[in-house]
VMD Tcl script that draws the C-alpha trace (Angstrom):
set ca {
  {147.05 -12.21 149.18}
  {149.45 -15.20 148.44}
  {147.42 -17.68 146.63}
  {147.54 -21.50 147.21}
  {149.55 -23.27 145.03}
  {146.79 -25.26 143.37}
  {144.15 -22.19 143.05}
  {143.43 -22.28 139.18}
  {141.52 -26.06 140.27}
  {139.27 -23.88 142.84}
  {138.68 -21.55 139.62}
  {137.47 -24.47 137.56}
  {134.90 -25.49 139.87}
  {133.71 -22.12 140.22}
  {133.41 -21.88 136.34}
  {131.76 -25.09 136.05}
  {128.78 -23.62 138.52}
  {128.74 -20.04 136.79}
  {130.03 -18.54 140.50}
  {131.14 -14.90 139.86}
  {130.47 -13.39 143.35}
  {130.58 -14.08 147.00}
  {128.09 -12.59 149.60}
  {128.52 -10.77 153.09}
  {125.79 -8.97 154.92}
  {125.71 -6.12 157.24}
  {123.60 -3.31 158.12}
  {123.89 -0.13 156.29}
  {124.85 1.70 159.36}
  {128.18 -0.28 159.25}
  {129.08 0.68 156.08}
  {130.76 4.03 157.19}
  {133.24 2.25 159.22}
  {133.91 -0.68 156.68}
  {134.80 2.20 154.03}
  {136.83 4.02 156.72}
  {138.65 1.04 157.97}
  {139.64 -0.19 154.61}
  {137.22 -3.39 154.13}
  {136.06 -6.00 156.59}
  {137.54 -7.42 159.53}
  {136.80 -10.37 161.59}
  {134.83 -9.31 164.87}
  {137.93 -10.51 166.91}
  {140.25 -8.29 164.60}
  {137.58 -5.31 165.22}
  {138.00 -5.90 168.77}
  {141.81 -5.80 168.85}
  {141.71 -2.43 166.52}
  {138.96 -0.84 168.42}
  {136.31 -0.49 165.58}
  {133.41 -0.31 166.87}
  {130.84 -2.41 164.77}
  {127.79 0.15 164.89}
  {125.07 -2.97 164.28}
  {126.98 -6.54 164.63}
  {125.11 -9.30 162.67}
  {125.75 -11.54 165.65}
  {125.12 -11.67 169.16}
  {127.04 -13.12 172.41}
  {125.78 -16.81 171.11}
  {127.15 -16.77 168.01}
  {130.47 -15.74 169.14}
  {130.68 -18.16 171.89}
  {130.21 -20.55 168.76}
  {132.97 -19.04 166.95}
  {135.19 -19.51 169.69}
  {134.30 -22.93 170.39}
  {135.28 -23.84 166.43}
  {138.08 -21.35 166.36}
  {136.54 -19.06 163.82}
  {136.92 -15.49 165.43}
  {139.59 -14.37 163.47}
  {137.81 -15.01 160.02}
  {135.36 -13.12 157.92}
  {132.61 -15.45 157.02}
  {130.89 -15.13 153.20}
  {128.37 -17.17 151.43}
  {127.54 -18.32 147.95}
  {123.74 -16.56 148.49}
  {121.97 -12.92 148.76}
  {119.39 -15.04 150.66}
  {121.08 -15.93 153.78}
  {118.80 -17.13 156.39}
  {120.60 -15.57 159.16}
  {120.06 -12.13 157.59}
  {116.52 -12.56 158.47}
  {117.25 -14.23 161.52}
  {119.37 -11.10 162.56}
  {116.43 -8.78 161.19}
  {113.85 -10.38 162.97}
  {115.64 -10.08 166.29}
  {116.30 -6.24 165.56}
  {119.98 -6.51 165.63}
  {119.88 -5.36 161.86}
  {117.54 -3.24 160.23}
  {118.59 -1.76 157.02}
  {120.79 -4.77 155.49}
  {122.83 -4.44 152.45}
  {124.40 -7.38 150.66}
  {128.21 -6.82 149.68}
  {129.42 -8.73 146.56}
  {132.94 -10.40 147.33}
  {135.26 -11.16 144.63}
  {135.72 -15.03 144.45}
  {139.38 -14.15 144.87}
  {139.29 -14.69 148.24}
  {138.32 -18.30 147.82}
  {142.23 -18.69 146.41}
  {144.06 -17.38 149.46}
  {146.55 -19.41 151.14}
  {144.72 -19.21 154.65}
  {141.25 -19.37 153.42}
  {138.81 -21.92 154.48}
  {135.84 -23.93 153.50}
  {132.62 -25.06 155.33}
  {130.04 -26.65 153.45}
  {127.34 -25.56 155.84}
  {127.11 -23.13 159.05}
  {130.76 -23.09 159.95}
  {129.53 -23.62 163.37}
  {127.17 -26.75 163.24}
  {128.50 -29.84 164.96}
  {128.40 -31.65 161.80}
  {130.03 -29.56 159.33}
  {132.96 -30.02 157.27}
  {135.60 -27.35 157.54}
  {139.29 -27.47 155.92}
  {141.53 -25.74 153.80}
  {142.22 -27.89 151.05}
  {140.63 -28.62 147.72}
  {138.63 -32.03 149.25}
  {136.69 -29.26 151.64}
  {135.93 -27.20 148.98}
  {134.71 -29.99 146.87}
  {132.50 -31.27 149.49}
  {130.38 -28.02 149.37}
  {127.01 -28.97 147.77}
  {127.18 -26.33 144.82}
  {123.91 -27.04 143.26}
  {122.37 -26.41 146.94}
  {123.73 -23.12 147.24}
  {122.56 -21.76 143.72}
  {119.00 -22.04 144.98}
  {117.20 -18.92 145.20}
  {116.37 -19.62 149.11}
  {116.80 -22.54 151.33}
  {112.97 -22.91 150.96}
  {113.54 -24.46 147.83}
  {115.48 -27.34 149.14}
  {114.69 -30.39 150.72}
  {114.86 -30.57 154.48}
  {118.37 -32.79 154.08}
  {119.89 -30.27 151.60}
  {118.55 -26.99 153.50}
  {122.02 -26.94 155.65}
  {124.13 -26.69 152.61}
  {122.51 -23.60 151.65}
  {124.67 -21.71 154.50}
  {127.94 -23.13 152.86}
  {130.80 -20.36 154.13}
  {133.84 -19.13 152.67}
  {136.19 -18.23 155.52}
  {138.41 -15.80 155.07}
  {141.32 -15.04 157.78}
  {141.31 -11.56 159.36}
  {140.56 -9.21 156.44}
  {138.94 -8.62 153.13}
  {140.11 -5.31 151.54}
  {137.83 -2.78 149.79}
  {139.30 -3.41 146.28}
  {137.66 -7.04 147.12}
  {134.32 -5.56 147.97}
  {133.04 -5.28 144.36}
  {129.90 -2.97 144.75}
  {131.61 -0.65 147.76}
  {130.72 2.19 145.72}
  {127.33 1.69 145.15}
  {126.03 3.11 148.37}
  {126.43 6.86 147.65}
  {129.29 7.18 150.20}
  {132.58 8.46 148.46}
  {135.82 6.24 148.40}
  {138.34 8.59 149.38}
  {141.85 7.81 148.28}
  {143.03 7.49 151.79}
  {140.76 5.30 153.44}
  {141.04 7.12 156.79}
  {139.20 10.14 155.21}
  {135.57 9.75 154.73}
  {132.64 11.90 153.30}
  {129.48 10.36 154.65}
  {126.34 9.99 152.93}
  {123.32 10.22 155.14}
  {120.59 7.20 153.79}
  {117.06 8.60 152.40}
  {118.40 11.53 151.34}
  {118.58 11.30 147.58}
  {116.69 13.68 145.44}
  {114.21 12.45 142.98}
  {114.93 13.49 139.53}
  {113.74 12.10 135.98}
  {117.40 10.51 136.18}
  {116.98 9.42 139.65}
  {113.35 8.16 140.22}
  {111.47 6.52 142.77}
  {108.80 4.01 142.98}
  {105.37 3.19 144.88}
  {103.43 0.35 145.27}
  {100.26 0.11 146.91}
  {98.84 -2.76 148.10}
  {95.08 -3.22 148.38}
  {92.97 -5.81 150.12}
  {90.37 -6.96 148.24}
  {88.56 -9.82 149.64}
  {85.03 -10.01 150.64}
  {85.41 -8.31 154.13}
  {86.11 -5.24 152.25}
  {82.68 -5.08 151.62}
  {81.48 -3.97 155.27}
  {80.03 -0.42 155.57}
  {81.95 2.49 156.51}
  {81.46 6.43 156.08}
  {83.85 8.79 154.14}
  {83.24 12.68 154.24}
  {79.74 12.08 154.98}
  {79.03 9.36 152.45}
  {78.26 5.69 153.22}
  {80.15 3.32 151.17}
  {81.96 -0.22 151.30}
  {85.74 -0.58 152.79}
  {86.68 -1.44 149.12}
  {85.14 1.79 148.00}
  {86.78 4.01 150.66}
  {89.97 2.78 150.13}
  {90.17 2.79 146.59}
  {89.21 6.56 146.73}
  {91.99 7.45 149.13}
  {94.48 5.33 146.70}
  {92.88 7.38 143.88}
  {93.52 10.54 145.81}
  {97.18 9.97 146.45}
  {97.82 8.88 142.95}
  {96.50 11.91 141.41}
  {98.63 13.69 144.13}
  {101.63 12.26 142.82}
  {101.07 12.79 139.59}
  {100.48 16.50 140.38}
  {103.77 16.90 141.92}
  {105.14 15.58 138.67}
  {103.68 18.36 136.26}
  {105.70 21.38 135.84}
  {105.45 23.99 133.17}
  {103.21 21.92 131.21}
  {105.50 19.07 131.53}
  {104.56 15.84 133.35}
  {107.87 14.54 134.59}
  {108.91 11.25 135.20}
  {109.76 11.35 138.77}
  {107.92 8.33 140.08}
  {107.11 4.63 138.81}
  {103.60 3.58 140.34}
  {102.06 0.33 140.57}
  {98.70 -0.69 142.17}
  {98.53 -4.67 143.41}
  {95.12 -5.59 144.32}
  {95.06 -8.93 146.20}
  {92.35 -11.77 147.38}
  {92.95 -15.26 146.32}
  {95.04 -13.85 143.82}
  {97.27 -10.68 143.10}
  {97.12 -8.88 140.05}
  {97.56 -5.20 138.50}
  {94.75 -3.18 140.48}
  {94.73 -0.58 137.00}
  {91.26 -0.38 134.98}
  {90.98 1.08 131.88}
  {93.57 1.84 129.23}
  {96.07 0.82 131.77}
  {94.26 -2.54 132.88}
  {97.15 -5.32 133.14}
  {99.94 -2.96 133.50}
  {102.46 -3.00 136.47}
  {104.49 -0.13 136.82}
  {103.15 3.37 135.02}
  {104.45 6.66 134.79}
  {102.81 9.79 135.96}
  {102.28 10.82 132.11}
  {100.54 7.53 131.53}
  {98.30 8.37 134.42}
  {97.65 11.59 133.33}
  {96.73 10.91 129.92}
  {95.06 7.74 130.51}
  {92.17 8.13 133.43}
  {89.84 5.48 133.70}
  {86.89 7.72 134.77}
  {85.91 10.43 136.99}
  {83.38 10.70 139.91}
  {82.30 13.41 141.93}
  {83.07 12.89 145.33}
  {83.19 14.78 148.86}
  {86.41 15.98 150.14}
  {87.48 17.80 153.29}
  {88.67 21.24 151.96}
  {90.40 24.07 154.35}
  {88.80 27.49 153.51}
  {89.15 30.71 155.22}
  {85.82 29.52 157.33}
  {87.97 26.38 158.45}
  {87.88 22.82 157.02}
  {84.48 22.04 155.05}
  {83.14 19.21 153.06}
  {82.59 20.23 149.19}
  {81.94 18.35 146.00}
  {84.56 17.60 143.88}
  {85.76 15.76 140.55}
  {88.38 12.65 141.24}
  {89.94 11.23 138.70}
  {89.68 7.24 139.02}
  {92.43 4.77 137.97}
  {91.63 1.84 140.60}
  {88.23 0.61 141.15}
  {86.50 -0.69 144.33}
  {86.70 -4.72 144.50}
  {85.63 -7.06 147.32}
  {85.07 -10.71 146.31}
  {86.57 -14.01 147.36}
  {87.02 -15.34 151.17}
  {91.14 -15.16 150.70}
  {93.35 -12.62 151.82}
  {96.85 -13.96 150.26}
  {98.94 -11.01 150.96}
  {101.97 -13.49 150.47}
  {101.10 -13.81 146.92}
  {101.15 -9.39 146.83}
  {104.25 -9.40 147.91}
  {105.36 -12.17 145.66}
  {104.49 -9.92 142.96}
  {106.00 -6.64 144.47}
  {109.14 -8.14 144.94}
  {109.44 -9.18 141.03}
  {108.28 -6.10 140.43}
  {110.76 -4.29 142.39}
  {113.91 -6.82 141.26}
  {113.48 -5.66 137.79}
  {113.14 -1.64 138.94}
  {116.24 -2.02 141.13}
  {118.29 -4.13 138.31}
  {117.44 -0.90 135.75}
  {118.28 2.05 138.56}
  {121.17 0.02 140.54}
  {123.63 2.68 139.36}
  {121.91 5.48 140.40}
  {121.69 7.33 143.89}
  {117.79 6.79 143.78}
  {115.37 7.27 146.78}
  {114.21 3.68 147.65}
  {110.91 2.66 146.73}
  {107.72 2.55 149.06}
  {105.01 -0.51 149.37}
  {102.13 0.83 151.12}
  {99.92 -2.27 152.24}
  {96.54 -1.66 153.20}
  {94.25 -4.35 154.48}
  {91.18 -4.62 156.52}
  {91.78 -8.08 158.57}
  {93.85 -11.35 159.15}
  {95.82 -13.00 156.27}
  {95.35 -16.74 155.30}
  {96.69 -18.88 153.05}
  {100.45 -19.22 154.23}
  {102.40 -19.28 157.73}
  {103.07 -16.30 160.16}
  {106.64 -17.24 159.33}
  {106.56 -17.31 155.74}
  {105.03 -13.83 155.73}
  {107.61 -12.45 158.08}
  {110.24 -14.15 155.95}
  {108.71 -12.60 152.52}
  {108.47 -8.95 154.08}
  {111.94 -9.32 155.72}
  {113.00 -10.23 151.93}
  {111.60 -6.84 150.48}
  {112.81 -5.20 153.28}
  {116.35 -6.54 152.45}
  {116.07 -4.79 148.71}
  {117.66 -1.80 148.45}
  {118.99 1.32 146.24}
  {122.36 3.21 146.86}
  {120.44 5.38 149.08}
  {118.71 3.49 151.30}
  {116.38 0.10 152.14}
  {112.85 -0.38 150.76}
  {110.32 0.77 153.02}
  {107.50 -1.20 153.59}
  {104.51 -0.18 155.33}
  {101.42 -2.23 156.80}
  {98.06 -0.59 157.43}
  {95.28 -2.01 158.85}
  {91.83 -0.47 158.72}
  {88.70 -0.85 160.37}
  {85.24 0.76 160.28}
  {84.87 0.00 163.99}
  {86.03 2.58 166.48}
  {88.97 0.99 168.21}
  {91.91 2.37 169.76}
  {94.66 2.80 167.07}
  {98.21 2.02 167.28}
  {99.88 4.20 164.92}
  {103.57 4.22 163.86}
  {104.65 3.01 167.18}
  {108.48 2.87 168.42}
  {108.56 0.01 170.35}
  {106.61 -3.35 170.49}
  {105.36 -2.54 174.13}
  {103.04 0.20 172.51}
  {101.12 -2.93 170.88}
  {99.91 -4.57 174.29}
  {100.78 -8.09 173.18}
  {98.35 -8.07 170.26}
  {99.46 -10.95 168.10}
  {98.03 -9.29 164.99}
  {99.64 -6.09 165.84}
  {102.82 -7.85 166.35}
  {102.68 -9.74 163.04}
  {102.52 -5.98 161.62}
  {105.11 -4.95 163.51}
  {107.60 -7.54 162.24}
  {106.61 -7.08 158.70}
  {106.79 -3.41 158.52}
  {110.12 -1.55 157.91}
  {112.01 1.05 160.59}
  {111.45 4.37 159.14}
  {114.51 6.75 158.91}
  {114.15 9.84 161.21}
  {113.17 12.21 158.09}
  {109.70 11.00 158.99}
  {110.06 11.87 162.58}
  {108.21 15.32 162.45}
  {105.22 14.40 160.41}
  {104.79 11.28 162.76}
  {104.92 13.46 166.05}
  {102.08 15.81 164.14}
  {99.98 12.87 163.62}
  {100.72 11.08 166.93}
  {100.81 14.30 169.09}
  {104.28 13.52 170.54}
  {107.65 14.45 170.28}
  {110.43 11.72 170.22}
  {113.79 11.32 168.58}
  {113.28 7.49 168.18}
  {112.70 6.28 165.01}
  {109.30 4.29 164.22}
  {107.85 1.10 162.36}
  {105.76 1.90 159.04}
  {102.64 0.03 160.82}
  {99.12 0.97 161.96}
  {96.29 -1.34 163.40}
  {92.79 -0.32 163.86}
  {93.12 2.94 161.44}
  {90.34 5.10 160.53}
  {89.75 6.76 157.29}
  {91.27 9.97 158.09}
  {93.99 8.64 159.54}
  {94.82 6.64 156.48}
  {94.59 9.76 154.50}
  {97.35 10.88 156.81}
  {99.64 7.85 156.48}
  {99.24 8.01 152.79}
  {100.94 11.42 153.05}
  {103.46 10.73 155.17}
  {104.32 7.44 153.34}
  {104.81 9.49 150.04}
  {107.95 11.65 150.01}
  {108.08 14.88 148.71}
  {111.81 15.62 148.21}
  {111.61 16.09 144.33}
  {114.41 18.32 143.17}
  {113.41 21.90 142.13}
  {116.28 22.07 139.58}
  {115.04 18.89 137.80}
}
mol new
graphics top color blue
foreach p $ca { graphics top sphere $p radius 0.5 }
foreach p [lrange $ca 0 end-1] q [lrange $ca 1 end] { graphics top cylinder $p $q radius 0.2 }
display resetview
């Protein structure tokens, strides 16, 4: 591609600010088309070539704005992985499994490229093809972690854009090979990879994070398998049981294999490691560490299937997490922040591997406080936007109650929520599950649909919580590893 005659002056600015990548967000379902067609086209070029965009990031209004500003033939790329419009597209349901494509900054130097100091369709934007327009970009602002870190005056400049005429070829998408889809020598020939199908092995593990509400309301009384206890105690027992199940899946031929990394985050006023005993203060731990370092053991009752049917029997159960219910705050936003930090490190360590995406299961009994609804949804979307080669992180939000209320389980649309504001919040915070979860969900709900479900539930009783935990912890461990 022909470069601008003074392209080295553009490069000097990038070097000055340490900018080595540009970014373009899209839905994972669009990757097949991008690879098949050999790169990223503007939406107008897609229309001209008859390329169907499975999940377009923009809507009719954005297209009309592009027309107004004569931008319909440009691919728009940014300086940030945390683009506000990506979260708007997630919130509005246009994309559900976002991926961030890393674009070679070489596109900046191309002769036909343009530069916008903010969203290119703003009325007050500065757009141009020359060095003067490029210099008007607020480079300190575009390097902020998120636009929330900026003043109101600077926030618009976080969305500065590079406008690339017509097409960005595959060779300029630096991480296009990181999504598990083979890149053939002839782009028209494609071997598609279905997301959420990676086998869990020691070389390609997955991760689980359990978020547990430990605020004062969790001291309310409930019953589990005929025993009276606090909600906190019941949830602790269910989480401990699920962790033990995960550990047992890793035991083969006397060897405890590292198929999973597991973390527990408790939250009330603060967010903290939920492990007790020798693992106290740790974040992710391995199945072997869990097997070798139990906190304690208790005798509890459990529903067991026998030849005479389901019976309640006393069994010994390993404990790593203990019940806690103190403080009047339910700061799930702090738990989300801690989970994002843990997963950021985990994903960086496994970014070259075809790993089944990590799963976050949040269990709470009440309304969150200490932040706004908008901030909670933003944080949840930031978690859902994290991904491995195999798919996006799966975020579950499960509300439990000791009261006998109508349950809403894994809905396929907001219509099932009957305009309940709390349920709608959980819905907006939760992941759209892949179809591989449909069969056990159908068994739980007693229906049969091919629609995808949202990973949330409200008014859940404890027996249903146990079933949801089973559904949310995939078992596709490779039998060869």
